[in-house]
C-alpha positions in Angstrom: -8.0 47.9 23.1 -8.8 51.7 23.6 -7.9 54.1 20.8 -7.4 57.8 20.5 -8.1 59.2 17.1 -5.6 62.0 16.4 -7.3 63.0 13.1 -8.4 66.6 13.1 -6.7 69.8 14.2 -2.9 69.9 14.1 -0.4 72.7 13.4 2.1 72.7 10.6 5.2 74.7 9.8 6.9 74.6 6.4 10.7 74.2 6.7 11.9 74.5 3.0 15.5 75.1 4.0 15.4 72.1 6.5 16.5 74.3 9.4 14.5 72.4 12.0 16.9 69.5 12.3 19.9 71.7 13.2 17.6 73.9 15.3 16.3 70.9 17.2 12.7 71.9 16.7 11.6 68.6 18.3 12.8 70.0 21.6 12.1 73.6 21.2 9.9 74.5 18.1 9.8 78.1 17.0 6.9 80.1 18.3 5.9 81.7 15.0 5.1 80.4 11.5 2.6 77.7 12.5 -0.6 77.2 10.6 -3.7 75.1 11.3 -4.2 71.9 9.3 -6.7 69.1 9.4 -5.1 65.7 9.5 -5.3 63.5 7.4 -4.5 65.6 4.4 -1.6 66.5 2.2 0.2 69.6 3.4 -0.3 71.3 0.1 -3.9 71.8 1.1 -2.6 74.5 3.5 0.9 75.4 2.4 0.0 75.6 -1.3 0.7 73.3 -4.3 4.4 74.5 -4.7 5.3 73.7 -1.0 7.9 71.0 -1.0 10.8 69.8 1.1 10.2 69.5 4.8 7.3 70.4 7.1 6.8 69.9 10.9 3.6 69.0 12.6 2.7 69.5 16.2 -0.1 68.9 18.7 -0.6 67.9 22.3 -1.7 64.4 23.0 -4.9 63.9 25.0 -4.4 63.1 28.7 -5.6 59.6 28.2 -2.4 58.6 26.5 -0.3 59.3 29.6 -2.9 57.7 31.8 -2.7 54.5 29.8 1.1 54.5 30.0 0.9 55.0 33.8 -1.5 52.1 34.0 1.0 49.7 32.5 -0.4 49.6 29.0 1.8 50.0 25.9 0.8 53.1 23.9 1.4 53.1 20.2 1.3 56.1 17.8 -0.2 54.7 14.6 0.0 56.4 11.2 -2.3 55.4 8.3 0.4 56.8 6.0 2.9 59.6 5.6 4.9 60.8 2.7 7.8 60.3 2.8 10.5 60.3 5.5 8.7 60.7 8.8 10.3 61.1 12.2 8.4 61.6 15.5 9.2 62.8 19.0 7.1 62.9 22.2 8.3 65.4 24.8 11.5 65.8 22.9 12.3 62.1 22.9 12.7 60.3 19.6 10.0 57.6 19.2 10.6 56.4 15.6 11.3 57.0 11.9 9.6 55.6 8.8 10.4 55.9 5.2 7.6 55.2 2.7 4.2 56.1 1.6 0.7 54.5 1.2 1.5 52.1 4.1 0.6 52.2 7.8 3.3 52.2 10.5 3.5 52.7 14.2 5.8 53.7 17.0 5.7 52.6 20.7 5.6 55.9 22.7 5.1 54.5 26.2 8.6 55.2 27.5 8.4 58.8 26.2 5.1 59.3 27.9 6.4 58.0 31.2 9.6 60.1 31.0 7.9 63.4 31.6 4.9 64.4 33.7 2.3 66.8 32.4 1.0 67.2 28.9 2.6 65.2 26.1 3.8 67.2 23.1 4.0 65.3 19.8 6.3 66.7 17.0 6.4 65.0 13.6 8.9 66.0 10.9 8.0 64.9 7.3 10.5 65.2 4.5 8.9 64.9 1.1 12.2 63.7 -0.4 11.8 65.5 -3.7 13.1 63.7 -6.8 15.7 65.7 -8.7 14.5 67.6 -11.8 15.6 66.1 -15.1 18.5 67.6 -17.0 17.6 70.2 -19.7 16.2 68.5 -22.7 15.2 65.3 -20.8 11.4 64.9 -21.1 10.9 62.1 -18.5 10.8 63.1 -14.8 12.7 61.1 -12.3 10.7 58.6 -10.3 9.5 59.1 -6.8 7.2 57.0 -4.6 4.6 59.8 -4.4 4.6 60.7 -8.1 2.2 57.9 -9.0 2.6 55.7 -12.0 2.8 58.6 -14.5 4.3 62.1 -14.1 1.5 63.7 -16.1 -1.3 62.0 -14.1 -0.2 62.4 -10.5 1.3 65.4 -8.6 3.8 64.7 -5.9 2.3 65.2 -2.5 3.5 65.3 1.1 2.3 65.0 4.6 
């Protein structure tokens, strides 16, 4: 089965106020504020260690993806992992959602590729799903899937 590796250059835009959902960035992303990022990596590698909340990724899919769909093959978008709540759109069409970390998942994007001619635009929204801070005087942090097994030993990550 042929494969396209989407590792490498993407663009990312931090959305700390989660405005992209109401702004429908999957259909019409803002023109400014995007930064280059190498995938795979945690977004903190580009946005800084304090960047939390939501970020959006984007890139065009190689032409082969549309050719495969036109040829009758099913085309799947595979993620090795993403932290934590991940939604994806191809050409403005929702192709799937996954909640988790450290586990691969995939979405069938064939119908989205066939729905529009021309280059396929992939948009991915990742919500880190921050754990709430503990109340004043409480020493133990709240648990979160990306915190690791001990708060002191592992920083929360995203992307």
